[in-house]
Each structure stands twice: as C-alpha cells, then as structure tokens.
PDB file of N, CA, C and O in Angstrom:
ATOM      1  N   MET A   1     -53.485 172.946   1.248  1.00  0.00           N
ATOM      2  CA  MET A   1     -53.621 172.324  -0.586  1.00  0.00           C
ATOM      3  C   MET A   1     -53.838 173.741  -1.221  1.00  0.00           C
ATOM      4  O   MET A   1     -54.487 173.857  -2.260  1.00  0.00           O
ATOM      5  N   GLY A   2     -53.189 175.001  -0.466  1.00  0.00           N
ATOM      6  CA  GLY A   2     -53.832 175.971  -0.924  1.00  0.00           C
ATOM      7  C   GLY A   2     -53.803 176.733  -2.146  1.00  0.00           C
ATOM      8  O   GLY A   2     -54.601 177.517  -2.659  1.00  0.00           O
ATOM      9  N   TYR A   3     -51.900 175.995  -2.701  1.00  0.00           N
ATOM     10  CA  TYR A   3     -51.637 176.596  -3.792  1.00  0.00           C
ATOM     11  C   TYR A   3     -51.449 175.292  -4.959  1.00  0.00           C
ATOM     12  O   TYR A   3     -51.139 175.330  -6.149  1.00  0.00           O
ATOM     13  N   LEU A   4     -51.713 174.387  -4.236  1.00  0.00           N
ATOM     14  CA  LEU A   4     -52.455 173.635  -5.944  1.00  0.00           C
ATOM     15  C   LEU A   4     -53.901 173.300  -6.223  1.00  0.00           C
ATOM     16  O   LEU A   4     -54.419 172.480  -6.980  1.00  0.00           O
ATOM     17  N   ASN A   5     -54.328 174.074  -5.486  1.00  0.00           N
ATOM     18  CA  ASN A   5     -55.911 174.400  -6.015  1.00  0.00           C
ATOM     19  C   ASN A   5     -55.978 174.430  -7.778  1.00  0.00           C
ATOM     20  O   ASN A   5     -56.565 173.711  -8.586  1.00  0.00           O
ATOM     21  N   SER A   6     -54.948 175.795  -7.951  1.00  0.00           N
ATOM     22  CA  SER A   6     -55.187 175.874  -9.270  1.00  0.00           C
ATOM     23  C   SER A   6     -54.760 174.569 -10.361  1.00  0.00           C
ATOM     24  O   SER A   6     -55.401 174.253 -11.363  1.00  0.00           O
ATOM     25  N   ILE A   7     -53.404 173.877  -9.821  1.00  0.00           N
ATOM     26  CA  ILE A   7     -53.214 172.992 -10.561  1.00  0.00           C
ATOM     27  C   ILE A   7     -54.558 171.955 -10.768  1.00  0.00           C
ATOM     28  O   ILE A   7     -55.077 171.606 -11.828  1.00  0.00           O
ATOM     29  N   TYR A   8     -54.824 171.697  -9.771  1.00  0.00           N
ATOM     30  CA  TYR A   8     -55.833 170.699  -9.269  1.00  0.00           C
ATOM     31  C   TYR A   8     -57.274 170.930 -10.597  1.00  0.00           C
ATOM     32  O   TYR A   8     -58.025 170.236 -11.282  1.00  0.00           O
ATOM     33  N   THR A   9     -57.130 171.604 -10.469  1.00  0.00           N
ATOM     34  CA  THR A   9     -58.533 172.526 -11.360  1.00  0.00           C
ATOM     35  C   THR A   9     -58.394 172.676 -12.592  1.00  0.00           C
ATOM     36  O   THR A   9     -59.274 172.866 -13.431  1.00  0.00           O
ATOM     37  N   ALA A  10     -56.914 172.567 -12.776  1.00  0.00           N
ATOM     38  CA  ALA A  10     -57.073 172.590 -14.497  1.00  0.00           C
ATOM     39  C   ALA A  10     -56.763 171.621 -15.383  1.00  0.00           C
ATOM     40  O   ALA A  10     -56.452 170.437 -15.261  1.00  0.00           O
ATOM     41  N   ASP A  11     -56.921 172.425 -16.392  1.00  0.00           N
ATOM     42  CA  ASP A  11     -57.015 170.467 -17.571  1.00  0.00           C
ATOM     43  C   ASP A  11     -55.257 169.867 -18.040  1.00  0.00           C
ATOM     44  O   ASP A  11     -54.502 169.810 -19.010  1.00  0.00           O
ATOM     45  N   VAL A  12     -55.313 169.582 -16.849  1.00  0.00           N
ATOM     46  CA  VAL A  12     -53.697 169.262 -17.696  1.00  0.00           C
ATOM     47  C   VAL A  12     -53.613 167.417 -16.577  1.00  0.00           C
ATOM     48  O   VAL A  12     -54.220 167.316 -15.511  1.00  0.00           O
ATOM     49  N   PRO A  13     -52.751 166.228 -17.182  1.00  0.00           N
ATOM     50  CA  PRO A  13     -52.592 165.188 -16.940  1.00  0.00           C
ATOM     51  C   PRO A  13     -52.571 165.351 -15.393  1.00  0.00           C
ATOM     52  O   PRO A  13     -52.749 166.386 -14.750  1.00  0.00           O
ATOM     53  N   SER A  14     -52.325 164.158 -14.963  1.00  0.00           N
ATOM     54  CA  SER A  14     -51.603 163.631 -13.334  1.00  0.00           C
ATOM     55  C   SER A  14     -51.017 163.679 -13.644  1.00  0.00           C
ATOM     56  O   SER A  14     -50.710 164.842 -13.383  1.00  0.00           O
ATOM     57  N   ARG A  15     -49.969 163.147 -14.427  1.00  0.00           N
ATOM     58  CA  ARG A  15     -48.490 163.024 -14.264  1.00  0.00           C
ATOM     59  C   ARG A  15     -48.119 165.183 -14.644  1.00  0.00           C
ATOM     60  O   ARG A  15     -47.417 165.836 -13.872  1.00  0.00           O
ATOM     61  N   ALA A  16     -48.426 165.475 -15.233  1.00  0.00           N
ATOM     62  CA  ALA A  16     -47.899 167.238 -15.208  1.00  0.00           C
ATOM     63  C   ALA A  16     -48.432 167.350 -13.764  1.00  0.00           C
ATOM     64  O   ALA A  16     -47.669 168.131 -13.195  1.00  0.00           O
ATOM     65  N   VAL A  17     -49.623 166.830 -12.692  1.00  0.00           N
ATOM     66  CA  VAL A  17     -49.551 167.738 -11.705  1.00  0.00           C
ATOM     67  C   VAL A  17     -48.492 166.989 -10.658  1.00  0.00           C
ATOM     68  O   VAL A  17     -47.759 167.653  -9.924  1.00  0.00           O
ATOM     69  N   ASN A  18     -48.492 165.493 -10.672  1.00  0.00           N
ATOM     70  CA  ASN A  18     -47.034 164.896 -10.021  1.00  0.00           C
ATOM     71  C   ASN A  18     -45.852 165.986  -9.853  1.00  0.00           C
ATOM     72  O   ASN A  18     -45.271 166.427  -8.861  1.00  0.00           O
ATOM     73  N   VAL A  19     -45.710 166.299 -11.607  1.00  0.00           N
ATOM     74  CA  VAL A  19     -44.069 166.812 -12.157  1.00  0.00           C
ATOM     75  C   VAL A  19     -44.216 168.384 -11.047  1.00  0.00           C
ATOM     76  O   VAL A  19     -43.561 168.649 -10.039  1.00  0.00           O
ATOM     77  N   TYR A  20     -45.108 169.038 -11.588  1.00  0.00           N
ATOM     78  CA  TYR A  20     -45.850 170.365 -10.564  1.00  0.00           C
ATOM     79  C   TYR A  20     -45.031 170.460  -9.095  1.00  0.00           C
ATOM     80  O   TYR A  20     -44.173 171.245  -8.693  1.00  0.00           O
ATOM     81  N   ARG A  21     -45.543 169.561  -8.620  1.00  0.00           N
ATOM     82  CA  ARG A  21     -45.720 169.509  -7.220  1.00  0.00           C
ATOM     83  C   ARG A  21     -44.148 168.986  -6.789  1.00  0.00           C
ATOM     84  O   ARG A  21     -43.613 169.574  -5.849  1.00  0.00           O
ATOM     85  N   TYR A  22     -43.142 167.484  -7.720  1.00  0.00           N
ATOM     86  CA  TYR A  22     -41.882 167.689  -7.795  1.00  0.00           C
ATOM     87  C   TYR A  22     -41.221 169.119  -7.987  1.00  0.00           C
ATOM     88  O   TYR A  22     -40.354 169.548  -7.224  1.00  0.00           O
ATOM     89  N   LEU A  23     -41.696 169.787  -9.039  1.00  0.00           N
ATOM     90  CA  LEU A  23     -40.804 171.044  -8.719  1.00  0.00           C
ATOM     91  C   LEU A  23     -40.829 171.951  -8.103  1.00  0.00           C
ATOM     92  O   LEU A  23     -39.764 172.485  -7.790  1.00  0.00           O
ATOM     93  N   ARG A  24     -42.027 172.467  -7.698  1.00  0.00           N
ATOM     94  CA  ARG A  24     -42.625 173.211  -6.637  1.00  0.00           C
ATOM     95  C   ARG A  24     -41.873 173.393  -5.200  1.00  0.00           C
ATOM     96  O   ARG A  24     -41.529 174.420  -4.616  1.00  0.00           O
ATOM     97  N   ASP A  25     -41.726 171.836  -4.801  1.00  0.00           N
ATOM     98  CA  ASP A  25     -40.948 171.011  -3.740  1.00  0.00           C
ATOM     99  C   ASP A  25     -39.764 171.424  -3.638  1.00  0.00           C
ATOM    100  O   ASP A  25     -39.410 171.213  -2.478  1.00  0.00           O
ATOM    101  N   ARG A  26     -38.855 171.958  -4.292  1.00  0.00           N
ATOM    102  CA  ARG A  26     -37.458 172.145  -5.022  1.00  0.00           C
ATOM    103  C   ARG A  26     -36.867 173.634  -5.451  1.00  0.00           C
ATOM    104  O   ARG A  26     -35.690 173.880  -5.716  1.00  0.00           O
ATOM    105  N   THR A  27     -38.061 174.638  -5.455  1.00  0.00           N
ATOM    106  CA  THR A  27     -37.843 175.952  -5.610  1.00  0.00           C
ATOM    107  C   THR A  27     -36.651 176.413  -4.440  1.00  0.00           C
ATOM    108  O   THR A  27     -36.470 176.114  -3.260  1.00  0.00           O
ATOM    109  N   ASN A  28     -36.078 177.136  -5.238  1.00  0.00           N
ATOM    110  CA  ASN A  28     -35.040 178.293  -4.221  1.00  0.00           C
ATOM    111  C   ASN A  28     -36.378 179.769  -3.862  1.00  0.00           C
ATOM    112  O   ASN A  28     -37.554 180.078  -4.053  1.00  0.00           O
ATOM    113  N   ASP A  29     -35.284 180.177  -3.328  1.00  0.00           N
ATOM    114  CA  ASP A  29     -36.176 181.548  -3.394  1.00  0.00           C
ATOM    115  C   ASP A  29     -37.018 182.474  -4.189  1.00  0.00           C
ATOM    116  O   ASP A  29     -37.980 183.113  -3.765  1.00  0.00           O
ATOM    117  N   GLN A  30     -36.462 182.469  -5.594  1.00  0.00           N
ATOM    118  CA  GLN A  30     -36.497 182.936  -6.777  1.00  0.00           C
ATOM    119  C   GLN A  30     -37.798 181.804  -7.929  1.00  0.00           C
ATOM    120  O   GLN A  30     -38.060 181.914  -9.127  1.00  0.00           O
ATOM    121  N   LYS A  31     -38.364 180.740  -6.805  1.00  0.00           N
ATOM    122  CA  LYS A  31     -39.168 179.988  -7.077  1.00  0.00           C
ATOM    123  C   LYS A  31     -38.090 179.311  -8.308  1.00  0.00           C
ATOM    124  O   LYS A  31     -38.771 178.962  -9.272  1.00  0.00           O
ATOM    125  N   GLN A  32     -36.541 179.028  -8.530  1.00  0.00           N
ATOM    126  CA  GLN A  32     -36.118 177.865  -9.745  1.00  0.00           C
ATOM    127  C   GLN A  32     -35.421 177.305  -8.839  1.00  0.00           C
ATOM    128  O   GLN A  32     -34.908 177.630  -7.768  1.00  0.00           O
ATOM    129  N   CYS A  33     -35.554 175.859  -9.862  1.00  0.00           N
ATOM    130  CA  CYS A  33     -35.065 174.951  -9.707  1.00  0.00           C
ATOM    131  C   CYS A  33     -34.397 174.297 -11.056  1.00  0.00           C
ATOM    132  O   CYS A  33     -34.975 174.654 -12.083  1.00  0.00           O
ATOM    133  N   TYR A  34     -33.341 173.449 -11.240  1.00  0.00           N
ATOM    134  CA  TYR A  34     -32.732 173.167 -12.268  1.00  0.00           C
ATOM    135  C   TYR A  34     -32.559 171.347 -11.816  1.00  0.00           C
ATOM    136  O   TYR A  34     -31.441 171.002 -12.198  1.00  0.00           O
ATOM    137  N   PRO A  35     -33.174 170.363 -11.267  1.00  0.00           N
ATOM    138  CA  PRO A  35     -32.810 168.934 -11.744  1.00  0.00           C
ATOM    139  C   PRO A  35     -33.134 168.716 -13.261  1.00  0.00           C
ATOM    140  O   PRO A  35     -33.828 169.368 -14.041  1.00  0.00           O
ATOM    141  N   SER A  36     -32.441 167.647 -13.401  1.00  0.00           N
ATOM    142  CA  SER A  36     -32.210 166.597 -14.521  1.00  0.00           C
ATOM    143  C   SER A  36     -33.791 166.545 -14.740  1.00  0.00           C
ATOM    144  O   SER A  36     -34.718 166.634 -13.934  1.00  0.00           O
ATOM    145  N   MET A  37     -33.757 166.348 -16.289  1.00  0.00           N
ATOM    146  CA  MET A  37     -35.050 165.363 -16.421  1.00  0.00           C
ATOM    147  C   MET A  37     -34.539 163.651 -16.069  1.00  0.00           C
ATOM    148  O   MET A  37     -35.585 163.004 -16.020  1.00  0.00           O
ATOM    149  N   ASP A  38     -33.661 162.974 -15.884  1.00  0.00           N
ATOM    150  CA  ASP A  38     -32.936 161.281 -14.877  1.00  0.00           C
ATOM    151  C   ASP A  38     -33.485 161.794 -13.567  1.00  0.00           C
ATOM    152  O   ASP A  38     -34.432 161.190 -13.063  1.00  0.00           O
ATOM    153  N   ARG A  39     -32.901 163.007 -12.887  1.00  0.00           N
ATOM    154  CA  ARG A  39     -33.489 162.736 -11.716  1.00  0.00           C
ATOM    155  C   ARG A  39     -35.169 162.682 -11.836  1.00  0.00           C
ATOM    156  O   ARG A  39     -35.884 161.756 -11.454  1.00  0.00           O
ATOM    157  N   ILE A  40     -35.503 163.672 -12.341  1.00  0.00           N
ATOM    158  CA  ILE A  40     -37.051 163.656 -11.685  1.00  0.00           C
ATOM    159  C   ILE A  40     -37.476 162.850 -12.385  1.00  0.00           C
ATOM    160  O   ILE A  40     -38.547 162.620 -11.824  1.00  0.00           O
ATOM    161  N   ALA A  41     -37.428 161.976 -13.551  1.00  0.00           N
ATOM    162  CA  ALA A  41     -37.778 160.365 -13.801  1.00  0.00           C
ATOM    163  C   ALA A  41     -37.921 159.654 -12.620  1.00  0.00           C
ATOM    164  O   ALA A  41     -38.939 159.053 -12.276  1.00  0.00           O
ATOM    165  N   SER A  42     -36.443 159.769 -11.751  1.00  0.00           N
ATOM    166  CA  SER A  42     -36.369 158.708 -11.479  1.00  0.00           C
ATOM    167  C   SER A  42     -36.942 158.517  -9.618  1.00  0.00           C
ATOM    168  O   SER A  42     -37.118 157.490  -8.962  1.00  0.00           O
ATOM    169  N   ASP A  43     -37.079 159.770  -9.289  1.00  0.00           N
ATOM    170  CA  ASP A  43     -37.140 160.290  -8.090  1.00  0.00           C
ATOM    171  C   ASP A  43     -38.943 159.953  -7.712  1.00  0.00           C
ATOM    172  O   ASP A  43     -39.383 160.022  -6.564  1.00  0.00           O
ATOM    173  N   LEU A  44     -40.004 159.504  -9.222  1.00  0.00           N
ATOM    174  CA  LEU A  44     -40.922 159.626  -8.632  1.00  0.00           C
ATOM    175  C   LEU A  44     -41.611 158.800 -10.034  1.00  0.00           C
ATOM    176  O   LEU A  44     -42.623 158.940 -10.721  1.00  0.00           O
ATOM    177  N   HIS A  45     -40.352 157.813 -10.006  1.00  0.00           N
ATOM    178  CA  HIS A  45     -40.858 156.500 -10.750  1.00  0.00           C
ATOM    179  C   HIS A  45     -41.246 156.062 -12.225  1.00  0.00           C
ATOM    180  O   HIS A  45     -41.435 154.942 -12.699  1.00  0.00           O
ATOM    181  N   ILE A  46     -41.307 157.432 -12.834  1.00  0.00           N
ATOM    182  CA  ILE A  46     -41.917 157.194 -14.279  1.00  0.00           C
ATOM    183  C   ILE A  46     -41.105 157.646 -15.155  1.00  0.00           C
ATOM    184  O   ILE A  46     -40.265 158.372 -14.622  1.00  0.00           O
ATOM    185  N   SER A  47     -40.965 157.533 -16.369  1.00  0.00           N
ATOM    186  CA  SER A  47     -39.814 157.560 -17.661  1.00  0.00           C
ATOM    187  C   SER A  47     -39.626 158.801 -17.741  1.00  0.00           C
ATOM    188  O   SER A  47     -40.447 159.603 -17.297  1.00  0.00           O
ATOM    189  N   VAL A  48     -38.378 159.198 -18.393  1.00  0.00           N
ATOM    190  CA  VAL A  48     -37.862 160.516 -19.608  1.00  0.00           C
ATOM    191  C   VAL A  48     -38.896 160.856 -19.666  1.00  0.00           C
ATOM    192  O   VAL A  48     -39.457 161.313 -18.670  1.00  0.00           O
ATOM    193  N   SER A  49     -39.569 160.740 -20.981  1.00  0.00           N
ATOM    194  CA  SER A  49     -40.434 160.406 -21.706  1.00  0.00           C
ATOM    195  C   SER A  49     -42.057 161.147 -21.042  1.00  0.00           C
ATOM    196  O   SER A  49     -42.761 161.997 -21.587  1.00  0.00           O
ATOM    197  N   THR A  50     -42.231 160.557 -19.916  1.00  0.00           N
ATOM    198  CA  THR A  50     -43.092 160.619 -19.460  1.00  0.00           C
ATOM    199  C   THR A  50     -42.778 162.286 -18.582  1.00  0.00           C
ATOM    200  O   THR A  50     -43.559 163.189 -18.282  1.00  0.00           O
ATOM    201  N   VAL A  51     -41.693 162.173 -18.436  1.00  0.00           N
ATOM    202  CA  VAL A  51     -41.176 163.697 -17.659  1.00  0.00           C
ATOM    203  C   VAL A  51     -41.358 164.257 -18.314  1.00  0.00           C
ATOM    204  O   VAL A  51     -41.947 165.270 -17.939  1.00  0.00           O
ATOM    205  N   ASN A  52     -41.045 164.152 -19.879  1.00  0.00           N
ATOM    206  CA  ASN A  52     -40.901 165.736 -20.959  1.00  0.00           C
ATOM    207  C   ASN A  52     -41.882 166.075 -20.910  1.00  0.00           C
ATOM    208  O   ASN A  52     -42.198 167.254 -20.754  1.00  0.00           O
ATOM    209  N   ARG A  53     -42.920 164.803 -21.072  1.00  0.00           N
ATOM    210  CA  ARG A  53     -44.486 164.775 -21.282  1.00  0.00           C
ATOM    211  C   ARG A  53     -44.942 166.452 -20.555  1.00  0.00           C
ATOM    212  O   ARG A  53     -45.212 167.601 -20.906  1.00  0.00           O
ATOM    213  N   ALA A  54     -44.799 165.662 -19.423  1.00  0.00           N
ATOM    214  CA  ALA A  54     -45.739 166.821 -18.393  1.00  0.00           C
ATOM    215  C   ALA A  54     -45.031 168.026 -18.341  1.00  0.00           C
ATOM    216  O   ALA A  54     -45.754 168.991 -18.094  1.00  0.00           O
ATOM    217  N   ILE A  55     -43.540 168.338 -18.535  1.00  0.00           N
ATOM    218  CA  ILE A  55     -42.991 169.548 -18.311  1.00  0.00           C
ATOM    219  C   ILE A  55     -44.230 170.153 -19.965  1.00  0.00           C
ATOM    220  O   ILE A  55     -45.188 170.925 -19.974  1.00  0.00           O
ATOM    221  N   ASN A  56     -43.799 169.624 -20.716  1.00  0.00           N
ATOM    222  CA  ASN A  56     -44.263 170.328 -21.931  1.00  0.00           C
ATOM    223  C   ASN A  56     -46.199 170.586 -21.801  1.00  0.00           C
ATOM    224  O   ASN A  56     -46.782 171.463 -22.439  1.00  0.00           O
ATOM    225  N   ASP A  57     -46.791 169.759 -20.992  1.00  0.00           N
ATOM    226  CA  ASP A  57     -47.998 170.194 -19.924  1.00  0.00           C
ATOM    227  C   ASP A  57     -48.138 171.915 -19.495  1.00  0.00           C
ATOM    228  O   ASP A  57     -48.698 172.928 -19.915  1.00  0.00           O
ATOM    229  N   LEU A  58     -47.390 171.560 -18.569  1.00  0.00           N
ATOM    230  CA  LEU A  58     -46.725 172.349 -17.756  1.00  0.00           C
ATOM    231  C   LEU A  58     -46.768 173.829 -17.981  1.00  0.00           C
ATOM    232  O   LEU A  58     -47.372 174.823 -17.578  1.00  0.00           O
ATOM    233  N   VAL A  59     -45.552 173.380 -19.074  1.00  0.00           N
ATOM    234  CA  VAL A  59     -45.543 174.765 -19.811  1.00  0.00           C
ATOM    235  C   VAL A  59     -47.098 175.360 -21.043  1.00  0.00           C
ATOM    236  O   VAL A  59     -47.708 176.427 -21.113  1.00  0.00           O
ATOM    237  N   ARG A  60     -47.200 174.264 -21.687  1.00  0.00           N
ATOM    238  CA  ARG A  60     -48.000 174.940 -21.855  1.00  0.00           C
ATOM    239  C   ARG A  60     -49.266 175.397 -21.309  1.00  0.00           C
ATOM    240  O   ARG A  60     -50.083 175.785 -22.145  1.00  0.00           O
ATOM    241  N   ALA A  61     -49.540 175.428 -20.317  1.00  0.00           N
ATOM    242  CA  ALA A  61     -50.741 175.661 -19.557  1.00  0.00           C
ATOM    243  C   ALA A  61     -50.045 176.938 -18.517  1.00  0.00           C
ATOM    244  O   ALA A  61     -50.515 177.394 -17.475  1.00  0.00           O
ATOM    245  N   GLY A  62     -49.187 177.183 -18.993  1.00  0.00           N
ATOM    246  CA  GLY A  62     -48.018 178.335 -17.948  1.00  0.00           C
ATOM    247  C   GLY A  62     -48.431 178.190 -16.724  1.00  0.00           C
ATOM    248  O   GLY A  62     -48.944 179.118 -16.099  1.00  0.00           O
ATOM    249  N   PHE A  63     -48.207 176.684 -16.109  1.00  0.00           N
ATOM    250  CA  PHE A  63     -47.421 176.727 -14.356  1.00  0.00           C
ATOM    251  C   PHE A  63     -46.037 177.253 -14.253  1.00  0.00           C
ATOM    252  O   PHE A  63     -45.671 178.048 -13.388  1.00  0.00           O
ATOM    253  N   ILE A  64     -45.287 176.754 -15.197  1.00  0.00           N
ATOM    254  CA  ILE A  64     -43.772 176.554 -15.352  1.00  0.00           C
ATOM    255  C   ILE A  64     -42.757 177.323 -16.425  1.00  0.00           C
ATOM    256  O   ILE A  64     -43.383 176.906 -17.398  1.00  0.00           O
ATOM    257  N   GLU A  65     -41.929 177.936 -16.896  1.00  0.00           N
ATOM    258  CA  GLU A  65     -41.184 178.430 -18.210  1.00  0.00           C
ATOM    259  C   GLU A  65     -39.550 177.395 -17.856  1.00  0.00           C
ATOM    260  O   GLU A  65     -38.829 177.206 -16.877  1.00  0.00           O
ATOM    261  N   LYS A  66     -39.576 177.076 -18.890  1.00  0.00           N
ATOM    262  CA  LYS A  66     -38.478 176.234 -18.763  1.00  0.00           C
ATOM    263  C   LYS A  66     -37.419 176.910 -19.943  1.00  0.00           C
ATOM    264  O   LYS A  66     -37.728 177.068 -21.124  1.00  0.00           O
ATOM    265  N   LYS A  67     -36.092 177.269 -19.325  1.00  0.00           N
ATOM    266  CA  LYS A  67     -34.765 177.669 -20.221  1.00  0.00           C
ATOM    267  C   LYS A  67     -34.319 176.612 -20.196  1.00  0.00           C
ATOM    268  O   LYS A  67     -34.446 175.758 -19.319  1.00  0.00           O
ATOM    269  N   ASN A  68     -33.638 176.559 -21.355  1.00  0.00           N
ATOM    270  CA  ASN A  68     -32.599 175.671 -21.662  1.00  0.00           C
ATOM    271  C   ASN A  68     -30.838 176.151 -21.465  1.00  0.00           C
ATOM    272  O   ASN A  68     -30.412 177.160 -22.026  1.00  0.00           O
ATOM    273  N   GLN A  69     -30.023 175.340 -20.668  1.00  0.00           N
ATOM    274  CA  GLN A  69     -28.936 175.502 -19.916  1.00  0.00           C
ATOM    275  C   GLN A  69     -28.002 175.026 -20.806  1.00  0.00           C
ATOM    276  O   GLN A  69     -28.191 173.959 -21.390  1.00  0.00           O
ATOM    277  N   PHE A  70     -26.493 176.047 -21.068  1.00  0.00           N
ATOM    278  CA  PHE A  70     -25.380 174.752 -21.961  1.00  0.00           C
ATOM    279  C   PHE A  70     -24.289 175.631 -20.928  1.00  0.00           C
ATOM    280  O   PHE A  70     -24.310 176.762 -20.443  1.00  0.00           O
ATOM    281  N   ARG A  71     -23.697 174.908 -20.895  1.00  0.00           N
ATOM    282  CA  ARG A  71     -21.894 174.409 -21.006  1.00  0.00           C
ATOM    283  C   ARG A  71     -21.216 175.790 -21.415  1.00  0.00           C
ATOM    284  O   ARG A  71     -21.454 176.219 -22.544  1.00  0.00           O
ATOM    285  N   THR A  72     -20.469 176.439 -20.646  1.00  0.00           N
ATOM    286  CA  THR A  72     -19.511 177.389 -21.219  1.00  0.00           C
ATOM    287  C   THR A  72     -18.553 177.115 -21.212  1.00  0.00           C
ATOM    288  O   THR A  72     -18.371 175.983 -20.765  1.00  0.00           O
ATOM    289  N   TYR A  73     -17.476 177.776 -21.605  1.00  0.00           N
ATOM    290  CA  TYR A  73     -15.996 178.283 -21.676  1.00  0.00           C
ATOM    291  C   TYR A  73     -15.468 178.896 -22.235  1.00  0.00           C
ATOM    292  O   TYR A  73     -15.934 178.721 -23.361  1.00  0.00           O
ATOM    293  N   ASP A  74     -14.276 180.018 -22.339  1.00  0.00           N
ATOM    294  CA  ASP A  74     -14.360 180.847 -23.013  1.00  0.00           C
ATOM    295  C   ASP A  74     -14.935 180.843 -24.290  1.00  0.00           C
ATOM    296  O   ASP A  74     -14.530 180.485 -25.396  1.00  0.00           O
ATOM    297  N   LYS A  75     -16.313 181.484 -23.732  1.00  0.00           N
ATOM    298  CA  LYS A  75     -17.144 181.781 -25.109  1.00  0.00           C
ATOM    299  C   LYS A  75     -17.905 181.349 -26.089  1.00  0.00           C
ATOM    300  O   LYS A  75     -18.530 181.924 -26.980  1.00  0.00           O
ATOM    301  N   LYS A  76     -17.648 179.440 -25.570  1.00  0.00           N
ATOM    302  CA  LYS A  76     -17.553 178.267 -26.558  1.00  0.00           C
ATOM    303  C   LYS A  76     -18.944 177.822 -25.557  1.00  0.00           C
ATOM    304  O   LYS A  76     -19.154 177.942 -24.350  1.00  0.00           O
ATOM    305  N   THR A  77     -19.570 177.387 -26.434  1.00  0.00           N
ATOM    306  CA  THR A  77     -21.048 176.001 -25.764  1.00  0.00           C
ATOM    307  C   THR A  77     -20.212 175.342 -25.896  1.00  0.00           C
ATOM    308  O   THR A  77     -19.370 175.588 -26.759  1.00  0.00           O
ATOM    309  N   TYR A  78     -20.110 174.050 -24.938  1.00  0.00           N
ATOM    310  CA  TYR A  78     -19.888 172.512 -24.830  1.00  0.00           C
ATOM    311  C   TYR A  78     -20.584 171.650 -25.070  1.00  0.00           C
ATOM    312  O   TYR A  78     -20.301 170.651 -25.732  1.00  0.00           O
ATOM    313  N   GLY A  79     -21.436 171.870 -24.645  1.00  0.00           N
ATOM    314  CA  GLY A  79     -23.150 171.368 -24.019  1.00  0.00           C
ATOM    315  C   GLY A  79     -24.141 171.089 -23.329  1.00  0.00           C
ATOM    316  O   GLY A  79     -23.814 171.927 -22.489  1.00  0.00           O
ATOM    317  N   LYS A  80     -25.508 170.472 -22.711  1.00  0.00           N
ATOM    318  CA  LYS A  80     -26.271 171.257 -22.566  1.00  0.00           C
ATOM    319  C   LYS A  80     -26.113 170.541 -21.091  1.00  0.00           C
ATOM    320  O   LYS A  80     -25.610 169.449 -20.832  1.00  0.00           O
ATOM    321  N   LYS A  81     -26.939 171.890 -19.865  1.00  0.00           N
ATOM    322  CA  LYS A  81     -27.132 171.642 -18.672  1.00  0.00           C
ATOM    323  C   LYS A  81     -28.576 171.231 -18.619  1.00  0.00           C
ATOM    324  O   LYS A  81     -29.447 171.632 -19.392  1.00  0.00           O
ATOM    325  N   SER A  82     -28.760 170.275 -17.488  1.00  0.00           N
ATOM    326  CA  SER A  82     -30.038 170.439 -16.723  1.00  0.00           C
ATOM    327  C   SER A  82     -30.920 172.311 -17.759  1.00  0.00           C
ATOM    328  O   SER A  82     -30.534 173.331 -18.331  1.00  0.00           O
ATOM    329  N   ASN A  83     -32.306 171.551 -17.324  1.00  0.00           N
ATOM    330  CA  ASN A  83     -33.185 172.988 -17.432  1.00  0.00           C
ATOM    331  C   ASN A  83     -32.987 173.485 -16.174  1.00  0.00           C
ATOM    332  O   ASN A  83     -32.601 172.921 -15.150  1.00  0.00           O
ATOM    333  N   LEU A  84     -33.500 175.327 -16.522  1.00  0.00           N
ATOM    334  CA  LEU A  84     -33.714 175.493 -14.667  1.00  0.00           C
ATOM    335  C   LEU A  84     -35.615 176.093 -15.780  1.00  0.00           C
ATOM    336  O   LEU A  84     -36.065 176.411 -16.881  1.00  0.00           O
ATOM    337  N   TYR A  85     -35.941 175.862 -14.386  1.00  0.00           N
ATOM    338  CA  TYR A  85     -37.276 175.894 -14.232  1.00  0.00           C
ATOM    339  C   TYR A  85     -38.181 176.952 -13.721  1.00  0.00           C
ATOM    340  O   TYR A  85     -38.300 176.649 -12.534  1.00  0.00           O
ATOM    341  N   THR A  86     -38.876 177.999 -13.926  1.00  0.00           N
ATOM    342  CA  THR A  86     -38.980 179.025 -12.758  1.00  0.00           C
ATOM    343  C   THR A  86     -40.792 178.147 -12.459  1.00  0.00           C
ATOM    344  O   THR A  86     -41.625 177.910 -13.333  1.00  0.00           O
ATOM    345  N   VAL A  87     -40.859 177.962 -11.532  1.00  0.00           N
ATOM    346  CA  VAL A  87     -42.683 177.200 -11.262  1.00  0.00           C
ATOM    347  C   VAL A  87     -43.210 178.663 -10.255  1.00  0.00           C
ATOM    348  O   VAL A  87     -42.917 179.148  -9.162  1.00  0.00           O
ATOM    349  N   HIS A  88     -44.292 179.009 -11.569  1.00  0.00           N
ATOM    350  CA  HIS A  88     -45.394 179.969 -11.464  1.00  0.00           C
ATOM    351  C   HIS A  88     -46.274 179.610 -10.349  1.00  0.00           C
ATOM    352  O   HIS A  88     -46.853 178.525 -10.392  1.00  0.00           O
ATOM    353  N   SER A  89     -46.424 180.327  -9.446  1.00  0.00           N
ATOM    354  CA  SER A  89     -47.378 179.958  -7.681  1.00  0.00           C
ATOM    355  C   SER A  89     -48.658 180.670  -8.242  1.00  0.00           C
ATOM    356  O   SER A  89     -48.514 181.741  -8.830  1.00  0.00           O
ATOM    357  N   PHE A  90     -49.907 180.120  -8.086  1.00  0.00           N
ATOM    358  CA  PHE A  90     -51.671 181.254  -8.296  1.00  0.00           C
ATOM    359  C   PHE A  90     -52.083 180.535  -6.613  1.00  0.00           C
ATOM    360  O   PHE A  90     -53.039 179.802  -6.361  1.00  0.00           O
ATOM    361  N   ASP A  91     -50.960 181.060  -5.597  1.00  0.00           N
ATOM    362  CA  ASP A  91     -51.861 181.207  -4.365  1.00  0.00           C
ATOM    363  C   ASP A  91     -53.097 182.393  -3.982  1.00  0.00           C
ATOM    364  O   ASP A  91     -53.712 182.323  -2.918  1.00  0.00           O
TER     365      ASP A  91
END
C-alpha cells in the first residue's frame, strides 16, 4: 500500500483514487500510459464523464499530467488520439 498512502490521504474524491490506481497499474518504465477515456470507463464500470472529472481532479491535485495527442500525417493534424498520462508517484 506504500505508493497509495499519498492518494488515500489527499483531498480527492474516490473516483479519482480509482482512476489513479488504474493509470498507475498501466504505466510503462517512464511512468506513462495512454488508455482512452472509453477504455478506462469500460474497465472501471463508470461513465466517461466520471472519468473526465476524475482526470481533472488528479491533474489539479498534481498526481498526474495530461497531454493531448493528435494524429498527424505529412505535418497536418487529422484528429485526436488518446491522451498521454504521466503518473507521479509519491513513495
């Protein structure tokens, strides 16, 4: 439970705790992951709007960083990809 102590004692809603744990479990060696909002919602059995609120809670509290990603081809942007999340750990 060590790495979760800081999120459990933080002033964030339970939805944010669940999404943080989900993202943390899916990070690579650089502490990054990029699941879609739909995937997170489906896996956690919550709505996409709840995921969005939880992500915003976590960004505000400093637990994650969110970077928008876009599809590009020949230096033109063609649409949005899944966000890139960097998950901070407070061991």
